[in-house]
All heavy atoms as TSV, in Angstrom:
chain	resi	resn	atom	element	x	y	z
A	1	MET	N	N	170.428	-199.864	11.289
A	1	MET	CA	C	171.859	-199.994	11.063
A	1	MET	C	C	172.464	-198.588	10.922
A	1	MET	O	O	172.002	-197.807	10.156
A	1	MET	CB	C	172.102	-200.834	9.822
A	1	MET	CG	C	173.550	-201.040	9.524
A	1	MET	SD	S	173.824	-202.005	8.034
A	1	MET	CE	C	173.774	-203.628	8.735
A	2	ALA	N	N	173.481	-198.335	11.648
A	2	ALA	CA	C	174.120	-197.023	11.622
A	2	ALA	C	C	175.078	-196.937	10.440
A	2	ALA	O	O	175.807	-197.849	10.120
A	2	ALA	CB	C	174.895	-196.805	12.904
A	3	GLU	N	N	175.011	-195.806	9.769
A	3	GLU	CA	C	175.928	-195.570	8.632
A	3	GLU	C	C	177.076	-194.715	9.102
A	3	GLU	O	O	176.928	-193.799	9.889
A	3	GLU	CB	C	175.194	-194.841	7.525
A	3	GLU	CG	C	174.111	-195.680	6.877
A	3	GLU	CD	C	173.499	-194.983	5.674
A	3	GLU	OE1	O	174.164	-194.091	5.113
A	3	GLU	OE2	O	172.376	-195.337	5.351
A	4	GLN	N	N	178.250	-195.076	8.619
A	4	GLN	CA	C	179.448	-194.343	8.973
A	4	GLN	C	C	179.734	-193.313	7.884
A	4	GLN	O	O	179.670	-193.648	6.703
A	4	GLN	CB	C	180.614	-195.259	9.158
A	4	GLN	CG	C	180.447	-196.212	10.340
A	4	GLN	CD	C	181.722	-197.007	10.572
A	4	GLN	OE1	O	182.724	-196.842	9.906
A	4	GLN	NE2	N	181.646	-197.906	11.530
A	5	PRO	N	N	180.079	-192.127	8.261
A	5	PRO	CA	C	180.389	-191.116	7.238
A	5	PRO	C	C	181.712	-191.440	6.535
A	5	PRO	O	O	182.655	-191.979	7.146
A	5	PRO	CB	C	180.519	-189.823	8.019
A	5	PRO	CG	C	180.831	-190.243	9.398
A	5	PRO	CD	C	180.173	-191.590	9.590
A	6	MET	N	N	181.749	-191.195	5.244
A	6	MET	CA	C	182.965	-191.446	4.454
A	6	MET	C	C	183.946	-190.290	4.657
A	6	MET	O	O	183.539	-189.140	4.566
A	6	MET	CB	C	182.625	-191.601	3.002
A	6	MET	CG	C	183.833	-191.790	2.121
A	6	MET	SD	S	183.483	-191.576	0.371
A	6	MET	CE	C	183.005	-193.171	-0.071
A	7	SER	N	N	185.168	-190.622	4.927
A	7	SER	CA	C	186.182	-189.579	5.036
A	7	SER	C	C	187.424	-189.989	4.245
A	7	SER	O	O	187.909	-191.117	4.421
A	7	SER	CB	C	186.559	-189.311	6.526
A	7	SER	OG	O	187.209	-190.413	7.062
A	8	ILE	N	N	187.879	-189.105	3.418
A	8	ILE	CA	C	189.056	-189.355	2.612
A	8	ILE	C	C	190.096	-188.277	2.957
A	8	ILE	O	O	189.811	-187.096	2.891
A	8	ILE	CB	C	188.721	-189.308	1.097
A	8	ILE	CG1	C	187.693	-190.372	0.753
A	8	ILE	CG2	C	189.987	-189.482	0.286
A	8	ILE	CD1	C	187.195	-190.278	-0.667
A	9	GLU	N	N	191.263	-188.747	3.332
A	9	GLU	CA	C	192.311	-187.819	3.679
A	9	GLU	C	C	193.253	-187.643	2.497
A	9	GLU	O	O	193.848	-188.607	2.017
A	9	GLU	CB	C	193.092	-188.360	4.893
A	9	GLU	CG	C	194.108	-187.394	5.432
A	9	GLU	CD	C	194.800	-187.961	6.671
A	9	GLU	OE1	O	194.170	-188.687	7.424
A	9	GLU	OE2	O	195.994	-187.650	6.825
A	10	MET	N	N	193.361	-186.425	2.004
A	10	MET	CA	C	194.231	-186.147	0.869
A	10	MET	C	C	195.636	-185.827	1.374
A	10	MET	O	O	195.811	-184.957	2.246
A	10	MET	CB	C	193.698	-184.965	0.062
A	10	MET	CG	C	192.360	-185.203	-0.546
A	10	MET	SD	S	192.497	-186.473	-1.798
A	10	MET	CE	C	190.930	-186.354	-2.557
A	11	VAL	N	N	196.621	-186.510	0.826
A	11	VAL	CA	C	198.017	-186.301	1.200
A	11	VAL	C	C	198.768	-185.879	-0.038
A	11	VAL	O	O	198.635	-186.492	-1.102
A	11	VAL	CB	C	198.621	-187.592	1.790
A	11	VAL	CG1	C	200.073	-187.395	2.132
A	11	VAL	CG2	C	197.826	-188.054	2.988
A	12	GLU	N	N	199.543	-184.816	0.094
A	12	GLU	CA	C	200.321	-184.314	-1.038
A	12	GLU	C	C	201.457	-185.322	-1.362
A	12	GLU	O	O	202.180	-185.747	-0.465
A	12	GLU	CB	C	200.914	-182.943	-0.716
A	12	GLU	CG	C	201.666	-182.374	-1.885
A	12	GLU	CD	C	202.236	-180.980	-1.553
A	12	GLU	OE1	O	201.977	-180.448	-0.462
A	12	GLU	OE2	O	202.950	-180.461	-2.430
A	13	VAL	N	N	201.571	-185.680	-2.626
A	13	VAL	CA	C	202.620	-186.588	-3.075
A	13	VAL	C	C	203.645	-185.781	-3.864
A	13	VAL	O	O	203.285	-185.083	-4.805
A	13	VAL	CB	C	202.035	-187.732	-3.937
A	13	VAL	CG1	C	203.142	-188.625	-4.429
A	13	VAL	CG2	C	200.987	-188.507	-3.161
A	14	LYS	N	N	204.888	-185.906	-3.475
A	14	LYS	CA	C	205.934	-185.140	-4.138
A	14	LYS	C	C	206.700	-186.078	-5.072
A	14	LYS	O	O	206.760	-187.294	-4.859
A	14	LYS	CB	C	206.865	-184.538	-3.117
A	14	LYS	CG	C	206.169	-183.540	-2.230
A	14	LYS	CD	C	207.096	-182.889	-1.273
A	14	LYS	CE	C	206.301	-181.902	-0.406
A	14	LYS	NZ	N	207.083	-181.300	0.602
A	15	ALA	N	N	207.303	-185.535	-6.089
A	15	ALA	CA	C	208.020	-186.328	-7.089
A	15	ALA	C	C	209.168	-187.098	-6.449
A	15	ALA	O	O	209.436	-188.225	-6.848
A	15	ALA	CB	C	208.545	-185.404	-8.182
A	16	GLU	N	N	209.821	-186.529	-5.473
A	16	GLU	CA	C	210.961	-187.205	-4.840
A	16	GLU	C	C	210.491	-188.480	-4.135
A	16	GLU	O	O	211.307	-189.417	-3.990
A	16	GLU	CB	C	211.638	-186.293	-3.825
A	16	GLU	CG	C	212.239	-185.036	-4.403
A	16	GLU	CD	C	211.265	-183.889	-4.543
A	16	GLU	OE1	O	210.276	-183.872	-3.755
A	16	GLU	OE2	O	211.447	-183.035	-5.407
A	17	ASP	N	N	209.259	-188.518	-3.689
A	17	ASP	CA	C	208.754	-189.694	-2.985
A	17	ASP	C	C	208.574	-190.890	-3.872
A	17	ASP	O	O	208.695	-192.046	-3.443
A	17	ASP	CB	C	207.421	-189.356	-2.318
A	17	ASP	CG	C	207.537	-188.252	-1.276
A	17	ASP	OD1	O	208.662	-188.058	-0.762
A	17	ASP	OD2	O	206.511	-187.637	-0.975
A	18	ILE	N	N	208.285	-190.682	-5.162
A	18	ILE	CA	C	207.959	-191.808	-6.017
A	18	ILE	C	C	209.000	-192.059	-7.083
A	18	ILE	O	O	208.943	-193.070	-7.782
A	18	ILE	CB	C	206.592	-191.589	-6.712
A	18	ILE	CG1	C	206.580	-190.335	-7.545
A	18	ILE	CG2	C	205.478	-191.574	-5.676
A	18	ILE	CD1	C	205.302	-190.128	-8.327
A	19	MET	N	N	210.002	-191.162	-7.237
A	19	MET	CA	C	210.979	-191.338	-8.314
A	19	MET	C	C	211.830	-192.609	-8.149
A	19	MET	O	O	212.152	-193.253	-9.128
A	19	MET	CB	C	211.886	-190.108	-8.405
A	19	MET	CG	C	211.203	-188.922	-9.046
A	19	MET	SD	S	210.474	-189.290	-10.669
A	19	MET	CE	C	211.922	-189.531	-11.643
A	20	GLY	N	N	212.189	-192.967	-6.940
A	20	GLY	CA	C	212.964	-194.189	-6.748
A	20	GLY	C	C	212.197	-195.431	-7.164
A	20	GLY	O	O	212.734	-196.312	-7.844
A	21	GLU	N	N	210.924	-195.449	-6.822
A	21	GLU	CA	C	210.094	-196.609	-7.207
A	21	GLU	C	C	209.903	-196.651	-8.708
A	21	GLU	O	O	209.976	-197.718	-9.322
A	21	GLU	CB	C	208.740	-196.468	-6.520
A	21	GLU	CG	C	207.787	-197.591	-6.820
A	21	GLU	CD	C	206.452	-197.390	-6.142
A	21	GLU	OE1	O	206.416	-196.742	-5.056
A	21	GLU	OE2	O	205.482	-197.890	-6.709
A	22	ARG	N	N	209.679	-195.525	-9.329
A	22	ARG	CA	C	209.498	-195.467	-10.776
A	22	ARG	C	C	210.784	-195.843	-11.496
A	22	ARG	O	O	210.756	-196.537	-12.523
A	22	ARG	CB	C	209.081	-194.057	-11.215
A	22	ARG	CG	C	207.752	-193.605	-10.654
A	22	ARG	CD	C	206.629	-194.039	-11.567
A	22	ARG	NE	N	205.336	-193.800	-10.965
A	22	ARG	CZ	C	204.553	-192.770	-11.267
A	22	ARG	NH1	N	204.956	-191.864	-12.142
A	22	ARG	NH2	N	203.388	-192.663	-10.680
A	23	ARG	N	N	211.921	-195.419	-10.982
A	23	ARG	CA	C	213.194	-195.731	-11.592
A	23	ARG	C	C	213.488	-197.235	-11.539
A	23	ARG	O	O	213.914	-197.840	-12.482
A	23	ARG	CB	C	214.328	-194.945	-10.921
A	23	ARG	CG	C	215.723	-195.304	-11.378
A	23	ARG	CD	C	215.884	-195.185	-12.876
A	23	ARG	NE	N	216.330	-193.875	-13.213
A	23	ARG	CZ	C	216.575	-193.539	-14.474
A	23	ARG	NH1	N	216.451	-194.420	-15.442
A	23	ARG	NH2	N	216.951	-192.318	-14.769
A	24	ALA	N	N	213.170	-197.853	-10.399
A	24	ALA	CA	C	213.371	-199.289	-10.243
A	24	ALA	C	C	212.475	-200.045	-11.176
A	24	ALA	O	O	212.863	-201.065	-11.788
A	24	ALA	CB	C	213.116	-199.712	-8.800
A	25	MET	N	N	211.223	-199.590	-11.340
A	25	MET	CA	C	210.306	-200.251	-12.229
A	25	MET	C	C	210.773	-200.141	-13.682
A	25	MET	O	O	210.716	-201.110	-14.425
A	25	MET	CB	C	208.898	-199.642	-12.113
A	25	MET	CG	C	207.814	-200.381	-12.877
A	25	MET	SD	S	206.194	-199.621	-12.709
A	25	MET	CE	C	205.963	-199.599	-10.946
A	26	TYR	N	N	211.278	-198.975	-14.083
A	26	TYR	CA	C	211.779	-198.770	-15.436
A	26	TYR	C	C	213.012	-199.655	-15.665
A	26	TYR	O	O	213.132	-200.249	-16.751
A	26	TYR	CB	C	212.140	-197.296	-15.643
A	26	TYR	CG	C	212.760	-197.018	-16.968
A	26	TYR	CD1	C	211.964	-196.965	-18.123
A	26	TYR	CD2	C	214.134	-196.804	-17.103
A	26	TYR	CE1	C	212.550	-196.716	-19.367
A	26	TYR	CE2	C	214.706	-196.578	-18.333
A	26	TYR	CZ	C	213.908	-196.508	-19.461
A	26	TYR	OH	O	214.484	-196.283	-20.660
A	27	ASP	N	N	213.924	-199.710	-14.715
A	27	ASP	CA	C	215.122	-200.539	-14.857
A	27	ASP	C	C	214.753	-201.998	-15.004
A	27	ASP	O	O	215.334	-202.725	-15.831
A	27	ASP	CB	C	216.051	-200.352	-13.695
A	27	ASP	CG	C	216.732	-198.965	-13.695
A	27	ASP	OD1	O	216.755	-198.341	-14.763
A	27	ASP	OD2	O	217.192	-198.563	-12.615
A	28	GLY	N	N	213.778	-202.471	-14.249
A	28	GLY	CA	C	213.315	-203.846	-14.358
A	28	GLY	C	C	212.681	-204.115	-15.700
A	28	GLY	O	O	212.885	-205.165	-16.321
A	29	PHE	N	N	211.888	-203.173	-16.204
A	29	PHE	CA	C	211.267	-203.313	-17.519
A	29	PHE	C	C	212.329	-203.387	-18.621
A	29	PHE	O	O	212.239	-204.237	-19.524
A	29	PHE	CB	C	210.345	-202.129	-17.778
A	29	PHE	CG	C	209.828	-202.083	-19.174
A	29	PHE	CD1	C	208.838	-202.955	-19.600
A	29	PHE	CD2	C	210.354	-201.155	-20.088
A	29	PHE	CE1	C	208.364	-202.933	-20.919
A	29	PHE	CE2	C	209.882	-201.124	-21.374
A	29	PHE	CZ	C	208.905	-202.015	-21.800
A	30	MET	N	N	213.368	-202.536	-18.546
A	30	MET	CA	C	214.404	-202.562	-19.555
A	30	MET	C	C	215.192	-203.862	-19.511
A	30	MET	O	O	215.548	-204.417	-20.540
A	30	MET	CB	C	215.330	-201.352	-19.388
A	30	MET	CG	C	214.663	-200.033	-19.678
A	30	MET	SD	S	213.993	-199.970	-21.371
A	30	MET	CE	C	215.471	-199.955	-22.358
A	31	THR	N	N	215.466	-204.363	-18.319
A	31	THR	CA	C	216.190	-205.633	-18.179
A	31	THR	C	C	215.357	-206.779	-18.795
A	31	THR	O	O	215.871	-207.624	-19.534
A	31	THR	CB	C	216.516	-205.925	-16.726
A	31	THR	OG1	O	217.310	-204.867	-16.202
A	31	THR	CG2	C	217.248	-207.247	-16.569
A	32	ALA	N	N	214.052	-206.810	-18.461
A	32	ALA	CA	C	213.195	-207.863	-19.001
A	32	ALA	C	C	213.089	-207.747	-20.512
A	32	ALA	O	O	213.054	-208.760	-21.230
A	32	ALA	CB	C	211.833	-207.779	-18.348
A	33	SER	N	N	213.049	-206.525	-21.043
A	33	SER	CA	C	212.952	-206.323	-22.492
A	33	SER	C	C	214.223	-206.866	-23.186
A	33	SER	O	O	214.126	-207.529	-24.194
A	33	SER	CB	C	212.771	-204.864	-22.838
A	33	SER	OG	O	211.542	-204.398	-22.345
A	34	LYS	N	N	215.378	-206.535	-22.619
A	34	LYS	CA	C	216.620	-207.005	-23.212
A	34	LYS	C	C	216.680	-208.536	-23.229
A	34	LYS	O	O	217.071	-209.167	-24.204
A	34	LYS	CB	C	217.809	-206.477	-22.452
A	34	LYS	CG	C	218.031	-204.973	-22.653
A	34	LYS	CD	C	219.152	-204.462	-21.778
A	34	LYS	CE	C	219.226	-202.965	-21.814
A	34	LYS	NZ	N	220.253	-202.435	-20.895
A	35	TRP	N	N	216.318	-209.167	-22.092
A	35	TRP	CA	C	216.325	-210.656	-22.013
A	35	TRP	C	C	215.314	-211.227	-22.987
A	35	TRP	O	O	215.568	-212.260	-23.631
A	35	TRP	CB	C	216.054	-211.125	-20.597
A	35	TRP	CG	C	217.255	-211.076	-19.724
A	35	TRP	CD1	C	217.604	-210.131	-18.841
A	35	TRP	CD2	C	218.312	-212.067	-19.679
A	35	TRP	NE1	N	218.806	-210.454	-18.241
A	35	TRP	CE2	C	219.246	-211.640	-18.741
A	35	TRP	CE3	C	218.529	-213.265	-20.349
A	35	TRP	CZ2	C	220.390	-212.357	-18.463
A	35	TRP	CZ3	C	219.687	-213.978	-20.043
A	35	TRP	CH2	C	220.576	-213.521	-19.120
A	36	GLY	N	N	214.162	-210.642	-23.131
A	36	GLY	CA	C	213.136	-211.112	-24.030
A	36	GLY	C	C	213.560	-211.034	-25.474
A	36	GLY	O	O	213.354	-211.977	-26.268
A	37	ILE	N	N	214.181	-209.917	-25.853
A	37	ILE	CA	C	214.665	-209.757	-27.223
A	37	ILE	C	C	215.791	-210.733	-27.480
A	37	ILE	O	O	215.855	-211.397	-28.546
A	37	ILE	CB	C	215.133	-208.309	-27.458
A	37	ILE	CG1	C	213.925	-207.381	-27.453
A	37	ILE	CG2	C	215.909	-208.204	-28.770
A	37	ILE	CD1	C	214.253	-205.917	-27.417
A	38	GLY	N	N	216.698	-210.912	-26.535
A	38	GLY	CA	C	217.798	-211.875	-26.685
A	38	GLY	C	C	217.272	-213.308	-26.846
A	38	GLY	O	O	217.755	-214.061	-27.706
A	39	ALA	N	N	216.329	-213.689	-26.038
A	39	ALA	CA	C	215.757	-215.019	-26.119
A	39	ALA	C	C	215.062	-215.244	-27.464
A	39	ALA	O	O	215.150	-216.353	-28.063
A	39	ALA	CB	C	214.775	-215.275	-24.956
A	40	THR	N	N	214.377	-214.237	-27.955
A	40	THR	CA	C	213.726	-214.348	-29.272
A	40	THR	C	C	214.736	-214.518	-30.386
A	40	THR	O	O	214.537	-215.354	-31.283
A	40	THR	CB	C	212.855	-213.094	-29.517
A	40	THR	OG1	O	211.890	-212.986	-28.448
A	40	THR	CG2	C	212.117	-213.213	-30.838
A	41	VAL	N	N	215.811	-213.758	-30.339
A	41	VAL	CA	C	216.849	-213.881	-31.353
A	41	VAL	C	C	217.499	-215.270	-31.332
A	41	VAL	O	O	217.684	-215.900	-32.365
A	41	VAL	CB	C	217.915	-212.772	-31.170
A	41	VAL	CG1	C	219.129	-213.024	-32.019
A	41	VAL	CG2	C	217.329	-211.410	-31.472
A	42	VAL	N	N	217.787	-215.747	-30.112
A	42	VAL	CA	C	218.382	-217.096	-29.989
A	42	VAL	C	C	217.448	-218.150	-30.524
A	42	VAL	O	O	217.846	-219.068	-31.266
A	42	VAL	CB	C	218.768	-217.384	-28.515
A	42	VAL	CG1	C	219.090	-218.853	-28.304
A	42	VAL	CG2	C	219.915	-216.503	-28.081
A	43	LEU	N	N	216.168	-218.031	-30.216
A	43	LEU	CA	C	215.160	-219.006	-30.694
A	43	LEU	C	C	215.045	-218.972	-32.221
A	43	LEU	O	O	215.022	-220.022	-32.877
A	43	LEU	CB	C	213.798	-218.693	-30.072
A	43	LEU	CG	C	212.669	-219.614	-30.528
A	43	LEU	CD1	C	212.908	-221.039	-30.108
A	43	LEU	CD2	C	211.332	-219.074	-29.985
A	44	LEU	N	N	215.034	-217.789	-32.797
A	44	LEU	CA	C	214.915	-217.680	-34.252
A	44	LEU	C	C	216.174	-218.223	-34.950
A	44	LEU	O	O	216.071	-218.886	-35.987
A	44	LEU	CB	C	214.672	-216.226	-34.680
A	44	LEU	CG	C	213.288	-215.693	-34.331
A	44	LEU	CD1	C	213.209	-214.182	-34.637
A	44	LEU	CD2	C	212.197	-216.457	-35.050
A	45	VAL	N	N	217.345	-217.977	-34.393
A	45	VAL	CA	C	218.585	-218.501	-34.985
A	45	VAL	C	C	218.615	-220.023	-34.877
A	45	VAL	O	O	218.972	-220.715	-35.827
A	45	VAL	CB	C	219.817	-217.873	-34.328
A	45	VAL	CG1	C	221.117	-218.603	-34.699
A	45	VAL	CG2	C	219.929	-216.414	-34.653
A	46	ALA	N	N	218.170	-220.576	-33.734
A	46	ALA	CA	C	218.133	-222.023	-33.565
A	46	ALA	C	C	217.143	-222.624	-34.543
A	46	ALA	O	O	217.451	-223.690	-35.151
A	46	ALA	CB	C	217.738	-222.371	-32.134
A	47	LEU	N	N	216.005	-222.020	-34.747
A	47	LEU	CA	C	215.017	-222.553	-35.712
A	47	LEU	C	C	215.592	-222.501	-37.118
A	47	LEU	O	O	215.414	-223.415	-37.932
A	47	LEU	CB	C	213.723	-221.758	-35.648
A	47	LEU	CG	C	212.841	-221.997	-34.461
A	47	LEU	CD1	C	211.689	-220.991	-34.412
A	47	LEU	CD2	C	212.310	-223.430	-34.495
A	48	TYR	N	N	216.290	-221.456	-37.466
A	48	TYR	CA	C	216.896	-221.346	-38.785
A	48	TYR	C	C	217.959	-222.409	-38.978
A	48	TYR	O	O	218.052	-223.024	-40.059
A	48	TYR	CB	C	217.518	-219.947	-38.951
A	48	TYR	CG	C	218.227	-219.775	-40.255
A	48	TYR	CD1	C	217.546	-219.589	-41.447
A	48	TYR	CD2	C	219.658	-219.794	-40.301
A	48	TYR	CE1	C	218.198	-219.464	-42.640
A	48	TYR	CE2	C	220.309	-219.626	-41.494
A	48	TYR	CZ	C	219.596	-219.475	-42.677
A	48	TYR	OH	O	220.253	-219.335	-43.855
A	49	LEU	N	N	218.793	-222.637	-37.979
A	49	LEU	CA	C	219.892	-223.590	-38.124
A	49	LEU	C	C	219.400	-225.043	-38.197
A	49	LEU	O	O	219.922	-225.856	-38.945
A	49	LEU	CB	C	220.873	-223.454	-36.956
A	49	LEU	CG	C	221.702	-222.173	-36.943
A	49	LEU	CD1	C	222.550	-222.122	-35.665
A	49	LEU	CD2	C	222.590	-222.081	-38.177
A	50	PHE	N	N	218.365	-225.387	-37.412
A	50	PHE	CA	C	217.909	-226.767	-37.368
A	50	PHE	C	C	216.822	-227.111	-38.382
A	50	PHE	O	O	216.670	-228.239	-38.752
A	50	PHE	CB	C	217.421	-227.112	-35.928
A	50	PHE	CG	C	218.505	-227.113	-34.927
A	50	PHE	CD1	C	218.546	-226.191	-33.881
A	50	PHE	CD2	C	219.550	-228.037	-35.013
A	50	PHE	CE1	C	219.558	-226.185	-32.956
A	50	PHE	CE2	C	220.567	-228.055	-34.075
A	50	PHE	CZ	C	220.584	-227.113	-33.051
A	51	PHE	N	N	216.049	-226.107	-38.799
A	51	PHE	CA	C	214.932	-226.411	-39.687
A	51	PHE	C	C	215.036	-225.642	-41.009
A	51	PHE	O	O	214.125	-225.776	-41.838
A	51	PHE	CB	C	213.606	-226.055	-39.018
A	51	PHE	CG	C	213.316	-226.889	-37.806
A	51	PHE	CD1	C	213.339	-226.314	-36.564
A	51	PHE	CD2	C	213.045	-228.230	-37.901
A	51	PHE	CE1	C	213.082	-227.052	-35.417
A	51	PHE	CE2	C	212.796	-229.006	-36.810
A	51	PHE	CZ	C	212.812	-228.397	-35.542
A	52	GLY	N	N	216.077	-224.840	-41.184
A	52	GLY	CA	C	216.147	-223.992	-42.350
A	52	GLY	C	C	216.936	-224.579	-43.481
A	52	GLY	O	O	217.323	-225.599	-43.781
């Protein structure tokens, strides 16, 4: 069985190439965090009003 040589091509990655993707990921995380905190507050207030 013939073995193929491994070749890895290194490509330089610049900050400008990934900043848009990172910014979108951060914005999505912050939006999800805000909704999660809001939902938790609403749930705790509802529990307090109905069972407190």
